[in-house]
Structure formats: structure tokens, C-alpha cells
N, C-alpha and C positions, 0 to 999 in steps of 0.2 A: 227831362230832354237834354240830350248832348248836341251842341252845335257848335264844332271846333271853329274858331276864328281864323285858323290856317287853312281850312279846306278850300277856300274860294280866293285866297291870296296869289293872284297870278303876277304880280308885280315883283316878288321875291319868291322864286321857287324854294329856296332853301328853307323857309318857313314851314312847307309842306314836308319836309325830310328831316329826320332826327338821327342822332348817332346812338348805337348800342354798343355799351363797352362793358367788359367783365371786371373783376377786381383786379386782374394782371393787365388790363389796358388792351385786351384783345378786343378788337372792335369791327363793326360793319354797320350798314345803315338801314333804316326803316322808313317806309312812306304810308304804311297803315298799321294801327295796332288797337285793340281794345284792351283794357285793363280794368278789372273789377277789384276795388280796393288796392292791394299790392300783387294781385294774382294776374297772371297772363291768360287772358281768354283767347286771344288771337294776335299774332303779329307776323308781319311780312318783312323778311330780311333780303337784302341784296348786297353785293359786293365781289370781292375775288372769291373763287371756290374754296380756298384755303380758310379764309375768315368766315365765310358763311357757314361751313361745315363745322368749324371749331365752335362758333356761337351758337348753332343747333344743338350739339353735343353738350355745351355748359347749360343750355335751357332745359333740355329734356333731362339732364342729371338732377336737376332741382336746385342748381346753384343761382345765387343772386347776381344779376346784371342790372346796369344802370342806362336809363333813357335820358339823353341830354341834348341841349343845342349842338350843332355841329361844330367840331374842332375847339369845343370848350366845355367845361364842366359847369356852366352856367344852366340853371334850373334842371339840374340832375336830380332823378329820383329813383330809388331802388325798386325792383319788381322780381318776381321768380314765379315759377310754374305753380299752378294750383294742384292740389291733390287730385284732381279728376284727370282722367286719362287724356293724354295728347296725341295728336296725329301730326306727322310732318310730311309735306309734299315738296320735292326739290326739282329743280330744272335748270338747263343752262339757257340764259338769255342771249348771249353772244360769246365770242371767244374770250376767255378771261372773266366772264362776268356770270355769276350765279344768283338764282333766285330760290328762296324756300319760304313756305307758309307753314307756321305752327299753330294749331288751333285745337280747342277742346270741343270734341263733338257733343259732350253733354250740354253745353251752353249753346251751341250754334246749330246743331242737326235738327231739323223740324220733326223727324219722326222719333227722336229720342224722349224717354219718358222723364228725364230729369226735371226736378221741380222748379228750376229757374231757367230762364231762356234770355238771350240777347238778340235784339232785332235791330237790324240796320237798314238803311236805304237812302236813296237819293231824296226822298220826300216823306212826309208824315203819312200820306196816302198809301206809300208803298209799305211802309212799316206795318200799319193798321192792317193791310191785305194779308201779308203774312202772318200777323199775329191771329187773324181770323181764321186762316188755313190751319194753323197749328191747334188752335182751341177745337174746332171740328174734330181733328184727329185724337185729341187728348181726352175729350169728354163723350159719353155716349148719348147725352142729351142732344136733340137737334137744336140749332141755332139759325136765326135769319141773318143775313149779312147786314141787315140796317141796325142789329143790336151791337155791333163791333164797339162802338164807343161805350156804351154801357158795360158791356164785358170787360172792357180794358180797365175801366173804373173800379171793378169789383177785384182786381188782382192786387198783389203787394207790389212794391216798386223796388228794383234793386239799386241801392245807392252807391255813391263813390265810383262812378264810371268815368274813366279818362280814355279818349279816344283821340286818333289822329287819322285823317284821310277819309272821314265819312260825314255825310251831310246830316244824318239823323241816326242816332244810336240810343236805345232805351232797353233797359232790364225789367223783367216781370218775373214775380214769384207767384206760381199758380197755386190756387186755393183748392181744397178737396171737393170733389164733385157733389158731395152731400150738401156741403156749405153752400155752393154756387147755387143748387137747385132750390134750397131754402129761401135764398134772396131772391131768386128768380120768381118764386111763387108769392112771395112778400111783395114784390114791385108789380106784379101782373106783367102783361106784355110791355117790356121796357119803353116801347113809344108811347103807351098808353098814359104814363105818369100816374097810375094809381093801382091800387091793390086789385086782384081778381075778385069780381062780383061772384056771390055764392047763389044767387036765386036761379030759378030755373031758365029765366030769359036769358041768362048770360051762357047758357051751356051751349058748347059748338057741337054741331052734328059731325058725323064722321065725313060726310061729303065736304062739309065747310073746312074741317081741319085738314083734309087731304089737299083741298083747294089752296089753302093759305101756306101750308107747310110742306107740300108735296116735293117741291125742289129741294129743300133742306134735308127732307128725309131721302130722297134718290141719292142726293150727293154722299150722305151718310152710309147707306147701304152699298152704294157704288156696285149694282149689279149689272153684268154684262151677259145678255142672254147667248147661250150657245146656239140655240136652234130657234129660228122664227118661221113658224108654218105659212106665213104669209110672202116670205122672201126666199123662196126655195133656191138654192145654188145647184151646181152640177153634181155635187157629193150627194146632197139630198134627194135629186131625182133618181140616181143611181140606186140609193138605198131603198126608195120606194119601189123601185122595179124587184129588188132582191126580196122585199116583203112580202111581194105578191105570191112568192113560192111557200109561204106557210100554209099549213094545212086549212087554217081559218083565218079569215080576215079580221083584223082588230077594228074596233071602233075608231073614229076619228081622233078623240081624245087619248085613246090608247096609242094609236100610231105616233101621235105628236110626242108622247111621253119615251116611246121606244126609240124614235129617231134622235131626239134630245140626249138620251143616255148613250146611243151608239156614238153620235158624233163626238160627246165628250171623250168617250175611250179611243176610238179608232181614228179620230181626225186631230184632236187636241192632245191625244196622250195623257188624259186624266188617270191618275192612279185609283180614285174612288169616287163614287157619286151616290147619293141618296135619293130614292123614290118614295115620296110620300103621297098617302092616298087613303080615303076612308074605306071601311070594309064593303067589298063588293064591286069596286071600281075597276078590278082587273090587274091588279098588282102582279099576281102569279103568272099570267099571260106575257106581261111586259117584261118580267124577269127572265121567263123562258125565250124570249124572242130576241132579246139583246145578243146573248151568245151566239144566236144562230146567224146573226149578220156579220160575225167576224169574218174578215176578209182572208184569213187563214182557213183551209178546208179542215184541216185537224185541230181540235182543241178539245180541252177537258175542262168541265165546270163542276165544282162542288157547291152543293145547297145545303145549308144548315137551317132546320126549321123546328118548330115545335112538334114532339113526336106524333100528335094525332094528326098533323098536315103532311106526314111523309108520303101517303098513300095519295093525297090530293095533288102533291107536287108531280109525282111521277105520272098520275093521270092527265095533268094538264101538258106537261111535255110531251106525252104520247100524242095528245091530240092536237099540238100546234106545231111541233119541229118534225119535219119529214127525215126518216132514215136515222132516228137519233137513238144512240145506245143508252140505255137507262139502268143503273144498278143501285140497288137498295143497300145502303151501308149501315141501316138501323139494326141489321141482324146481330146476334152475338158473335163474337170472335173476330179475328184480322184477316180471315181468308182472302176477302176481296181487296184488301190494302197491302197484302204480300204480293198480290198478283201484279201490282203496278210498278214494283221495282224494275228499273231497267226497260220499262215498255212505253214506247211513244204512243201518244193518242191516234187511233183510228177513225177518222170522221168526227162527227159530233158526239161527245161523250158527257153524260150527266151522272153525277153521283149525288144521292140525297140521304141525308143523315139527320136523325132528331137531335135536338142539342143536348138532351140529358145523355144520350148514348155517346155523345162526342167528348163530354167533360167529364163523365163519371169515372174515376180512377180507383186503384186499389186503396183500401183502408191502411193507415199506418199508426204506429204507436211510438212512444219514446224508446231510445235504445241506450239510454244512460245507465250506468251501474250507481244504485244508491247504497251508501255506507252511512247508515244513521240517517241525518238529513242532508247529507251532502252529496250532490250528483258527480259522478267521475265519468270521463269519456271511455267508451268501450275500446278504443284504439291505442291512445297513447297512456292512459291509465292516471292522467293528471286530474286533480279536483278542478271542478268548472266555477269559475267566479261569474255569478249570475249577473253584476253589474257589467262586466266586461262582454257577457253574452249578448246584452241589448235586446232581450226577448224572452218570451216564455217558451221553452222547449216543448212543453206539454200542448201547446196550440199552433206552433209554427215549426216548420222543417228548418232547423237551424244546423249549423256546423260548429265544431270545436274551435274555439279561438285560437288554440295553440297549434293543433296539428291539421285542422280543416276538414277532419273524418265527419260524416253525417251522425247527427244524434237522434236519428230516427230510423225505422225500419219497417217493411210490411208487416200488416197484421194477418198472421197466418189463419186466424179464426174468421176474419172477414171475407167478403166475396172476392175471387181471383178474377181480376179483370184489368184491362190496360186502356186508359182513355184514347180514344181513336184520334182525337185531336192531337194528344201528346205525341202518338206514333207518328202522325204525319210530320209534326214539327221536328221530331228527333231523327227519324228513319228514312224518310222519303226526300229525294233530290229537291232542291229549291227548283220552282218551275213545274213541278208535276201536275199541278192545277193552274190554268190559265185565268180563271174566274172563280171568286168566291162570292156567293150570295147568301147573306144572313138574312132570314124572313123574321120579321117581328124583333127588328135589331134593337128597338127601345127597352126590350125586356131583358137585354143581355147587359151584365155587369161591366165588361170590357171587351 
């Protein structure tokens, strides 16, 4: 632990300030710095704008500068920027006085995943509090605040720290999570002082586990509910009235899910949400009802589901949403998609397609010209270097590394079809559909 003697010396203020000079004797002053070895982790510069800006440029460039006692070369030692990325923040303190802070985010930013961190504060308690906050973010394993000292002792220590202007400065080298978990299980709960017992009487029930570790788990998960059925606001009441216009009334649990999803989309502007539920709980009616609560009268929704559920989705929408236009996209051909070009939705429109019909595209074959065992590009006629190609042209749609021409073509012997998902992506304007509902999304590759 670093405890600079100059930090609390009020009799001689110059002991809390040092001079920073370049090899060309360009200099300014510093009141705070943290040096690891000979690398600058953080430094605060002040002086005239010209001197501060010059010193900032010298440090960021990676040249060596010297920290020394004011107006003398006494106790001077060389330092330079680390290889880590540096950031600089400058401001004007007063007319003719500039201030600049240069720091390495990898060492100091709590959210950065760098393996070493520098902690500083006015007291050991403050340092430990910041350390525990970083540990909670860094590792997925939940910890209790009472384990802070034990966790600290498990980490490696950064040595050769030189600091000015801080009461407490300490560096930590984080260990791998797997190693930390092994030590945790070997020690048991760190405050118990012994290894975890393996007999059945030492097994903790789920209720006991949540009671003891609930706060740590809650802090780790950091959930913030969008909708609370016990605390309805004005927006919730308004949506409840709109939901009464549906052809059939959802059960209370279904209504809660519908309002939560709708509030996330229409109130908080979320781009995507996931509805999870077991078979038979009514996910389909929930999915159909959320677009029906859209504050805009005219909107278009596309639903992709397993092929055998297309008719079910259409039936559920018909039985739930009043005045809905329902289009079956699961038929062969692109006629229904052609009709969407340049046409705005009229009322509530629902388009339902099976996932197989959406993604099945025409078959393709390699288009290279073989001369002996060497493939040639059909466009430029150059021999194809397989190492340069970085892939198998027989299994992937690749392009010639020389001219960029496709090395594949449609298979005339295969089925002649065009994937509807591909057509929507390439040929329909962005925003043609307002909602996309993928059913059984856990079965989709991407």
C-alpha cells in the first residue's frame, strides 16, 4: 500500500507539487500522479497553456520525461507513457493557467476488462469498496461484501507503484475466474474459516441460498422491471382499456405479459424483447395482441413460425385482433411480396410465413473452370490460389480474390425458388414491416 509522505504535509505546500521536465527542459508542474514501474498510469499537469500542451504532446508521443523536485534536478527519475492507450482531458483553470489530466483507462476505468487495476482513495475502506465493485462486474460468480478482504488477498499485487497526491494507492492483478472459484470452494465461505462440508446436513436449500445470497445475486443480475402489475401508472391504465377491445379477454397472466412487452416497445423504445413460456400458456395470443396495442393505426407485422403452425397463427390472430388483415406467405411464389412494394399498411396487417419457406433458396454449384486439378476464375481466367481464397469454393459462396467475381452459380437442375427472407432483405424498402415475431426462436440458428 502506498501512503505518500507528502500527501498531508500542509507546512510546505511545495512538497505536494513536483516539476515535470522533458529532455529539452520544457517543463510544467504536477500535483498528482501514479507511476507503475517507469510507466505513467495517471498524471495531472498544470501551468501555462503553452507548457501544458507541449508536455501533453511529449507524453502522448511516448518520449521520456523527468519528475523532480521543484526548480532542481534533485530526486529526478525518468518516466514515459505505457503501451496502453492513454486519454487526455484539458481545461482552462484561469486566464493563463491550463490543466490537463492524462490517464490510462485500462488501469483506472472500473468497467474495463484489463487484467491489472490501480485503486486509489482517501482511505483503505474506500479502496476496498471500489475493489469489490470491480470484482462483482468482472466475475460472474456472486460474492458477498463481507468477503472483500478474502478476495483482495487472492489477487496478485502490482509492485513498484510511485504516487503523489493520494492517501491510498494499490495495484491488483486479477486471477482467472476458474482459479478464483477453485480457491473459493477449497476455502468454503471465506468467513467460515474451513472447507465446505460434503455431508447431507451441510447442503443448503434453495430458500436458504436465496435468503443468504439474494442481495448479491440481485446486484449481479441488475434487473429493472419494465412493468409492475401492482403499480399501474397512467400509461398502463390506458393500455388496459385498449386491451378490452380485443375479441377475447386474455387471462391475467397473459395480460401482464402483453402489457410488459407493449410498454417496453411503445414507452421505452426497446428494439427487441423475448417472451418465454411453456407450451399452452398462450404465447400466440400474447404475440398477436402486442402489435394490436400499437399507438399507430396503420402497421404491418410479419410472423415466422414452424410450417405446421402457420394455420394456427392465422386462426389465433383472427380470433383475437378485430379487423385484422391476415396474409398467408407460406404459399409458393412471391406474389404477395410483390404487392408490398411502394404500398403503406392499411389498418392492422399480419403476414405469416413458415421458417422453411422463408429461408429455402435456390440450389447452387461451383462456377470455376477446371484445367487439370487447377480451378480458374470464369470471369478473369486467372488461376485461383486456394490458400489466398481462404475457404472451400465447393462448400461456400466465395469470390475470386483477383477480380471479385462469384465462383458459384445457380443450379439449373435444382428447384427454382427464391428465399422470401432474402427477397424481403434485398428488394423491399427498410421499414416495410413494423414488427417481426419469430416463433420458436430457440430453434433458429441466427
